[in-house]
C-alpha positions as CSV (number, residue, x, y, z in Angstrom):
1,M,-133.6,-97.6,256.6
2,K,-135.4,-100.9,256.8
3,R,-137.7,-100.1,253.3
4,Q,-134.6,-98.9,252.1
5,F,-132.9,-102.5,252.7
6,I,-135.6,-104.0,251.4
7,T,-135.9,-102.5,248.2
8,V,-132.3,-102.9,247.6
9,T,-132.5,-106.8,248.4
10,L,-135.1,-106.8,245.9
11,L,-133.9,-104.9,243.2
12,I,-130.9,-107.3,243.4
13,F,-133.3,-110.4,243.4
14,V,-134.9,-109.0,240.0
15,I,-131.6,-107.7,238.4
16,I,-130.1,-111.1,239.2
17,C,-133.5,-113.1,238.0
18,A,-133.3,-110.9,235.1
19,V,-129.9,-111.6,234.1
20,L,-130.6,-115.6,234.5
21,F,-133.6,-115.1,232.2
22,I,-131.0,-113.6,229.6
23,L,-128.4,-116.4,230.2
24,N,-131.6,-118.8,229.4
25,T,-132.0,-117.7,225.9
26,Y,-128.5,-117.1,224.7
27,T,-126.4,-120.3,226.4
28,H,-127.5,-123.9,227.9
29,Q,-123.9,-124.3,230.1
30,L,-125.7,-123.5,233.2
31,N,-128.3,-124.5,235.0
32,I,-131.2,-121.9,235.8
33,I,-133.5,-123.7,237.9
34,V,-130.3,-124.0,240.6
35,L,-129.3,-120.5,240.1
36,A,-133.0,-119.1,240.4
37,S,-133.1,-120.9,243.7
38,G,-130.2,-120.2,245.0
39,N,-130.8,-116.5,244.1
40,L,-134.3,-117.0,246.2
41,I,-132.4,-118.5,248.8
42,M,-129.9,-115.7,249.0
43,A,-132.5,-113.3,249.0
44,L,-134.3,-114.6,251.6
45,L,-131.1,-115.5,253.9
46,T,-130.3,-111.7,253.2
47,I,-133.7,-110.2,254.7
48,S,-133.8,-112.7,257.5
49,A,-130.0,-111.6,258.4
50,Y,-131.5,-107.8,258.2
51,L,-133.7,-108.8,261.1
52,I,-131.2,-110.5,263.0
53,V,-129.0,-107.7,263.1
54,N,-131.3,-105.2,263.4
55,K,-132.4,-106.6,266.7
56,Q,-129.0,-106.6,268.0
57,M,-128.1,-103.3,266.5
58,K,-130.4,-101.8,269.6
59,G,-127.2,-103.2,272.1
60,S,-123.5,-102.3,271.9
61,P,-121.4,-102.2,268.9
62,A,-120.0,-105.7,269.5
63,A,-123.6,-107.0,268.8
64,F,-123.6,-105.4,265.8
65,V,-120.1,-107.0,264.4
66,R,-121.5,-110.4,266.0
67,G,-124.7,-109.9,264.1
68,V,-122.9,-109.4,260.8
69,S,-120.7,-112.2,261.6
70,G,-123.1,-114.6,262.2
71,S,-125.2,-113.5,259.2
72,A,-122.2,-113.9,256.9
73,L,-121.3,-117.1,258.6
74,L,-125.2,-118.4,258.1
75,K,-125.2,-117.6,254.5
76,L,-122.0,-119.1,253.4
77,M,-122.9,-122.5,255.1
78,V,-125.9,-122.4,253.9
79,C,-124.5,-121.7,250.3
80,M,-122.1,-124.3,250.7
81,L,-124.5,-127.3,252.1
82,A,-126.3,-126.2,249.1
83,T,-123.4,-126.5,246.9
84,L,-122.7,-130.3,248.3
85,I,-126.4,-131.1,247.7
86,Y,-126.2,-129.9,244.2
87,V,-122.9,-132.3,243.9
88,A,-124.7,-135.1,245.7
89,L,-127.5,-134.9,243.4
90,N,-125.7,-134.4,239.7
91,R,-122.9,-136.7,240.4
92,S,-123.0,-137.7,236.7
93,N,-123.7,-134.0,235.0
94,I,-121.8,-131.1,237.4
95,Q,-121.6,-127.6,235.9
96,K,-118.7,-126.0,237.3
97,S,-119.9,-122.6,235.9
98,T,-123.3,-123.2,237.9
99,I,-121.3,-123.2,241.0
100,F,-119.4,-120.4,240.2
101,A,-122.4,-118.5,239.4
102,L,-124.1,-119.6,242.5
103,F,-121.0,-118.5,244.6
104,G,-120.9,-114.7,242.4
105,I,-124.2,-114.6,243.9
106,Y,-123.4,-114.8,247.2
107,I,-120.8,-112.0,246.7
108,I,-123.2,-109.7,245.6
109,Y,-125.8,-110.3,248.5
110,A,-122.8,-110.3,251.0
111,T,-121.3,-107.0,249.8
112,A,-124.8,-105.3,249.6
113,E,-125.9,-106.5,252.8
114,T,-122.5,-105.4,254.6
115,L,-122.8,-101.9,252.9
116,L,-126.3,-101.4,253.7
117,L,-126.1,-102.5,257.4
118,S,-122.7,-100.6,258.2
119,K,-124.7,-97.5,256.8
120,M,-127.6,-98.1,258.7
121,A,-125.2,-98.8,262.1
122,R,-123.4,-95.1,261.2
123,Q,-127.0,-93.5,260.7
124,G,-128.1,-94.8,264.0
125,K,-125.1,-93.3,266.0
């Protein structure tokens, strides 16, 4: 399951990078550098969250739930912190579509992580 989780995470990363590359050629309303950085950060956070949850999965089911909740909270906080940094650095040129796209990337990674981890927890029983 570890290979499947990492493979799916990397596949999501590559697909989002490809979509960002295509969007860059057709529209200039998004800050592609910020989106690519956000994509990389979310991929790394997803893999680190997997490692955290995988350690806790050996314990009770409550430990698994704590691990998933903690990883979701960690990703949300990092996403909010990155958004605040983006807004602070680009006060004069804030693109709301970039912020919404960043939260869309967060939703994609969070959904994939939750689905894969819950599948992994069911197989572990």
